[in-house]
C-alpha atoms as a printed R data frame, in Angstrom:
    type eleno elety resid chain resno      x       y       z
1   ATOM     1    CA   MET     A     1 76.081 231.011  82.342
2   ATOM     2    CA   GLU     A     2 72.352 230.552  81.564
3   ATOM     3    CA   ILE     A     3 70.751 227.137  80.927
4   ATOM     4    CA   ASP     A     4 67.235 226.963  79.436
5   ATOM     5    CA   PHE     A     5 65.729 224.017  81.235
6   ATOM     6    CA   GLU     A     6 63.185 223.450  78.435
7   ATOM     7    CA   ALA     A     7 66.196 222.822  75.955
8   ATOM     8    CA   ILE     A     8 68.013 220.131  77.831
9   ATOM     9    CA   THR     A     9 66.946 216.632  78.658
10  ATOM    10    CA   GLU     A    10 65.283 215.138  81.825
11  ATOM    11    CA   TYR     A    11 68.539 213.484  82.806
12  ATOM    12    CA   GLN     A    12 70.547 216.776  82.370
13  ATOM    13    CA   ARG     A    13 68.117 218.554  84.497
14  ATOM    14    CA   TYR     A    14 68.328 215.882  87.070
15  ATOM    15    CA   LYS     A    15 72.156 215.873  87.155
16  ATOM    16    CA   LEU     A    16 72.149 219.668  87.582
17  ATOM    17    CA   MET     A    17 69.511 220.002  90.144
18  ATOM    18    CA   ALA     A    18 70.678 217.149  92.303
19  ATOM    19    CA   SER     A    19 74.135 218.414  92.451
20  ATOM    20    CA   LEU     A    20 73.260 221.946  93.150
21  ATOM    21    CA   ILE     A    21 70.503 221.672  95.650
22  ATOM    22    CA   VAL     A    22 72.709 220.222  98.378
23  ATOM    23    CA   PRO     A    23 73.086 219.110 100.970
24  ATOM    24    CA   ARG     A    24 69.879 217.084 101.104
25  ATOM    25    CA   PRO     A    25 68.663 215.146 104.135
26  ATOM    26    CA   ILE     A    26 68.154 211.444 103.566
27  ATOM    27    CA   ALA     A    27 65.030 209.544 104.348
28  ATOM    28    CA   LEU     A    28 65.681 205.902 105.071
29  ATOM    29    CA   VAL     A    29 62.167 204.463 104.547
30  ATOM    30    CA   THR     A    30 60.606 201.253 105.689
31  ATOM    31    CA   THR     A    31 57.479 199.799 104.240
32  ATOM    32    CA   LEU     A    32 55.919 196.388 104.132
33  ATOM    33    CA   GLY     A    33 55.631 194.332 100.859
34  ATOM    34    CA   ALA     A    34 52.421 192.489 100.072
35  ATOM    35    CA   ASP     A    35 53.840 189.253 101.485
36  ATOM    36    CA   GLY     A    36 55.058 191.043 104.710
37  ATOM    37    CA   THR     A    37 58.630 191.587 103.571
38  ATOM    38    CA   VAL     A    38 60.112 194.686 105.319
39  ATOM    39    CA   ASN     A    39 61.605 196.874 102.621
40  ATOM    40    CA   ALA     A    40 64.155 199.677 103.594
41  ATOM    41    CA   ALA     A    41 65.507 202.254 101.058
42  ATOM    42    CA   PRO     A    42 67.170 205.702 101.307
43  ATOM    43    CA   PHE     A    43 65.716 208.878  99.206
44  ATOM    44    CA   SER     A    44 67.436 212.123  99.284
45  ATOM    45    CA   MET     A    45 64.673 213.919  97.544
46  ATOM    46    CA   PHE     A    46 63.061 214.376 101.107
47  ATOM    47    CA   ASN     A    47 62.124 217.085 103.439
48  ATOM    48    CA   MET     A    48 59.481 218.405 105.817
49  ATOM    49    CA   LEU     A    49 56.666 220.553 104.462
50  ATOM    50    CA   GLY     A    50 54.940 221.861 107.632
51  ATOM    51    CA   GLU     A    51 53.975 221.432 111.106
52  ATOM    52    CA   GLU     A    52 50.083 221.727 110.929
53  ATOM    53    CA   PRO     A    53 49.545 219.174 109.748
54  ATOM    54    CA   PRO     A    54 53.003 217.706 110.389
55  ATOM    55    CA   ILE     A    55 53.859 216.495 106.911
56  ATOM    56    CA   VAL     A    56 56.933 215.148 105.112
57  ATOM    57    CA   MET     A    57 57.618 214.524 101.445
58  ATOM    58    CA   ILE     A    58 59.416 211.779  99.785
59  ATOM    59    CA   SER     A    59 59.966 211.939  96.037
60  ATOM    60    CA   ILE     A    60 60.645 208.401  94.434
61  ATOM    61    CA   ASN     A    61 61.680 208.141  90.795
62  ATOM    62    CA   ARG     A    62 60.426 205.364  88.431
63  ATOM    63    CA   LEU     A    63 62.802 202.822  87.320
64  ATOM    64    CA   THR     A    64 64.318 203.096  83.653
65  ATOM    65    CA   ASP     A    65 61.571 200.597  82.452
66  ATOM    66    CA   GLY     A    66 58.934 202.882  83.807
67  ATOM    67    CA   THR     A    67 57.953 200.486  86.720
68  ATOM    68    CA   LEU     A    68 57.843 201.620  90.360
69  ATOM    69    CA   LYS     A    69 60.374 201.070  92.992
70  ATOM    70    CA   ASP     A    70 59.292 198.687  95.805
71  ATOM    71    CA   THR     A    71 58.798 201.625  98.372
72  ATOM    72    CA   ALA     A    72 56.521 203.382  95.958
73  ATOM    73    CA   VAL     A    73 54.431 200.266  95.441
74  ATOM    74    CA   ASN     A    74 54.354 199.571  99.162
75  ATOM    75    CA   ILE     A    75 53.329 203.039 100.175
76  ATOM    76    CA   ALA     A    76 50.620 203.235  97.388
77  ATOM    77    CA   ARG     A    77 49.175 199.844  98.440
78  ATOM    78    CA   GLU     A    78 49.491 200.214 102.353
79  ATOM    79    CA   HIS     A    79 49.209 203.996 103.002
80  ATOM    80    CA   GLU     A    80 51.849 203.808 105.700
81  ATOM    81    CA   PHE     A    81 55.700 204.128 105.893
82  ATOM    82    CA   VAL     A    82 58.256 204.991 108.575
83  ATOM    83    CA   VAL     A    83 60.931 207.735 107.726
84  ATOM    84    CA   HIS     A    84 64.244 207.391 109.421
85  ATOM    85    CA   LEU     A    85 67.121 209.939 109.548
86  ATOM    86    CA   ALA     A    86 70.505 208.542 108.989
87  ATOM    87    CA   ASP     A    87 73.458 209.497 111.115
88  ATOM    88    CA   GLU     A    88 77.203 208.873 111.053
89  ATOM    89    CA   PRO     A    89 77.067 205.381 112.684
90  ATOM    90    CA   ILE     A    90 74.523 203.926 110.440
91  ATOM    91    CA   ALA     A    91 75.564 205.838 107.165
92  ATOM    92    CA   ARG     A    92 77.173 202.687 105.364
93  ATOM    93    CA   LYS     A    93 74.202 200.460 106.148
94  ATOM    94    CA   MET     A    94 71.824 203.174 105.012
95  ATOM    95    CA   HIS     A    95 73.580 203.437 101.589
96  ATOM    96    CA   ARG     A    96 73.572 199.615 101.230
97  ATOM    97    CA   CYS     A    97 69.885 199.589 101.565
98  ATOM    98    CA   GLY     A    98 69.835 201.480  98.220
99  ATOM    99    CA   GLU     A    99 71.210 198.297  96.480
100 ATOM   100    CA   ARG     A   100 68.631 196.349  94.164
101 ATOM   101    CA   PHE     A   101 67.339 193.379  96.122
102 ATOM   102    CA   PRO     A   102 64.261 191.252  95.140
103 ATOM   103    CA   ALA     A   103 60.943 192.535  96.626
104 ATOM   104    CA   ASP     A   104 60.875 189.459  98.772
105 ATOM   105    CA   VAL     A   105 64.339 190.086 100.422
106 ATOM   106    CA   SER     A   106 64.417 192.465 103.324
107 ATOM   107    CA   GLU     A   107 67.300 195.074 103.223
108 ATOM   108    CA   LEU     A   108 67.212 195.079 107.007
109 ATOM   109    CA   ASP     A   109 68.377 191.437 106.990
110 ATOM   110    CA   LYS     A   110 70.875 191.943 104.256
111 ATOM   111    CA   VAL     A   111 72.664 194.888 105.812
112 ATOM   112    CA   GLY     A   112 72.185 193.943 109.543
113 ATOM   113    CA   PHE     A   113 69.664 196.522 110.869
114 ATOM   114    CA   SER     A   114 67.231 195.348 113.655
115 ATOM   115    CA   ALA     A   115 63.459 195.884 113.270
116 ATOM   116    CA   LEU     A   116 61.381 197.277 116.091
117 ATOM   117    CA   ALA     A   117 57.554 197.428 116.238
118 ATOM   118    CA   SER     A   118 56.139 200.768 115.331
119 ATOM   119    CA   SER     A   119 53.345 202.304 117.529
120 ATOM   120    CA   ARG     A   120 50.656 203.371 115.145
121 ATOM   121    CA   VAL     A   121 51.667 201.960 111.616
122 ATOM   122    CA   LYS     A   122 52.376 198.498 110.446
123 ATOM   123    CA   PRO     A   123 55.881 198.858 108.878
124 ATOM   124    CA   PRO     A   124 58.561 198.431 111.583
125 ATOM   125    CA   ARG     A   125 61.205 201.043 112.486
126 ATOM   126    CA   ILE     A   126 64.873 200.597 112.525
127 ATOM   127    CA   ALA     A   127 66.360 200.232 116.016
128 ATOM   128    CA   GLU     A   128 69.683 201.742 115.090
129 ATOM   129    CA   ALA     A   129 68.399 204.869 113.498
130 ATOM   130    CA   PRO     A   130 68.462 208.167 115.743
131 ATOM   131    CA   VAL     A   131 65.031 209.305 114.551
132 ATOM   132    CA   ALA     A   132 61.935 207.680 113.192
133 ATOM   133    CA   PHE     A   133 58.692 209.285 112.072
134 ATOM   134    CA   GLU     A   134 55.743 206.955 111.674
135 ATOM   135    CA   CYS     A   135 53.710 208.329 108.709
136 ATOM   136    CA   ALA     A   136 50.240 207.783 107.174
137 ATOM   137    CA   LEU     A   137 49.905 208.660 103.534
138 ATOM   138    CA   TRP     A   138 48.263 212.281 103.305
139 ATOM   139    CA   GLU     A   139 48.592 212.760  99.552
140 ATOM   140    CA   THR     A   140 50.255 211.481  96.399
141 ATOM   141    CA   LEU     A   141 51.390 213.607  93.372
142 ATOM   142    CA   GLU     A   142 52.501 212.031  90.269
143 ATOM   143    CA   THR     A   143 54.689 213.387  87.570
144 ATOM   144    CA   ALA     A   144 56.057 211.676  84.361
145 ATOM   145    CA   SER     A   145 59.195 210.592  86.249
146 ATOM   146    CA   ARG     A   146 58.173 210.388  89.955
147 ATOM   147    CA   HIS     A   147 55.673 209.774  92.673
148 ATOM   148    CA   VAL     A   148 55.745 212.159  95.434
149 ATOM   149    CA   PHE     A   149 54.367 211.039  98.631
150 ATOM   150    CA   ILE     A   150 53.233 213.396 101.338
151 ATOM   151    CA   GLY     A   151 52.904 211.656 104.693
152 ATOM   152    CA   LYS     A   152 51.485 212.897 107.894
153 ATOM   153    CA   VAL     A   153 53.507 212.113 110.897
154 ATOM   154    CA   LEU     A   154 51.697 210.367 113.522
155 ATOM   155    CA   THR     A   155 54.433 209.422 116.076
156 ATOM   156    CA   LEU     A   156 58.170 210.454 116.545
157 ATOM   157    CA   HIS     A   157 60.690 208.091 118.019
158 ATOM   158    CA   ALA     A   158 64.123 209.420 119.012
159 ATOM   159    CA   ARG     A   159 67.230 208.336 120.984
160 ATOM   160    CA   ASP     A   160 66.766 209.297 124.576
161 ATOM   161    CA   GLU     A   161 69.598 211.756 124.719
162 ATOM   162    CA   LEU     A   162 68.298 213.779 121.474
163 ATOM   163    CA   ILE     A   163 65.328 215.676 122.696
164 ATOM   164    CA   ASP     A   164 65.067 217.867 125.913
165 ATOM   165    CA   LEU     A   165 61.255 217.596 126.553
166 ATOM   166    CA   ASP     A   166 61.397 220.793 128.973
167 ATOM   167    CA   THR     A   167 62.504 223.133 126.201
168 ATOM   168    CA   TRP     A   168 61.477 221.064 123.000
169 ATOM   169    CA   ARG     A   169 65.007 221.496 121.669
170 ATOM   170    CA   VAL     A   170 67.027 218.908 120.021
171 ATOM   171    CA   ARG     A   171 70.425 218.419 121.811
172 ATOM   172    CA   LEU     A   172 72.470 219.019 118.725
173 ATOM   173    CA   GLN     A   173 75.624 217.815 120.506
174 ATOM   174    CA   HIS     A   174 74.424 214.347 120.383
175 ATOM   175    CA   TYR     A   175 72.976 214.520 116.597
176 ATOM   176    CA   PHE     A   176 75.281 213.980 113.661
177 ATOM   177    CA   PRO     A   177 73.102 213.317 110.664
178 ATOM   178    CA   VAL     A   178 74.528 212.711 107.221
179 ATOM   179    CA   GLY     A   179 73.372 214.541 104.075
180 ATOM   180    CA   ARG     A   180 73.543 213.743 100.387
181 ATOM   181    CA   PHE     A   181 75.889 215.914  98.409
182 ATOM   182    CA   GLY     A   182 75.436 214.611  94.832
183 ATOM   183    CA   ALA     A   183 76.391 211.426  93.003
184 ATOM   184    CA   SER     A   184 77.875 209.020  95.603
185 ATOM   185    CA   ASP     A   185 79.164 211.888  97.841
186 ATOM   186    CA   TYR     A   186 77.825 212.389 101.343
187 ATOM   187    CA   ILE     A   187 78.639 214.952 103.968
188 ATOM   188    CA   THR     A   188 78.676 215.117 107.838
189 ATOM   189    CA   THR     A   189 77.466 217.931 109.849
190 ATOM   190    CA   ARG     A   190 80.189 218.261 112.285
191 ATOM   191    CA   GLU     A   191 81.402 221.601 111.132
192 ATOM   192    CA   ARG     A   192 78.902 224.057 112.432
193 ATOM   193    CA   PHE     A   193 78.662 227.713 113.025
194 ATOM   194    CA   GLU     A   194 76.287 230.134 114.478
195 ATOM   195    CA   LEU     A   195 74.864 233.342 112.938
């Protein structure tokens, strides 16, 4: 089977790519609205890009009417955000943060997450998340359908048992992130094997 990407629609390309390039890590991103409201939203078009500088990427689609999502508006205005990784205990709340709430309503309040002050950026971090990366905006790329935000990681927060600072290893026996597997399907990371 061969599919010419120039011969199909944007929607068809999205459906194929988002269902085939899996599993994808999920960035649960907190930002601050202009009025100080804490916004939280999950994005599965996310990954690390490098360690020097330490940068991550979040790709945020435009809404159907062409306007930007609250997260994109907030990052463009404030140049700061916090990326959290979601694990099994917070997966349902993470997913609920993707619901459409008015800009002046905090998803944290709606789903029952707790906010903690960040160390170097204004947006707070989510206490229940196993990992949080405080980020400053490094660069923005714009396409017809998306804003791609590249953030420089300033500070990492992790649950105490997750990182062995003597070996700089993550204790994977304590870390069970979830990933996006297309549509509304998610996967766990419990089935593991070594090569």
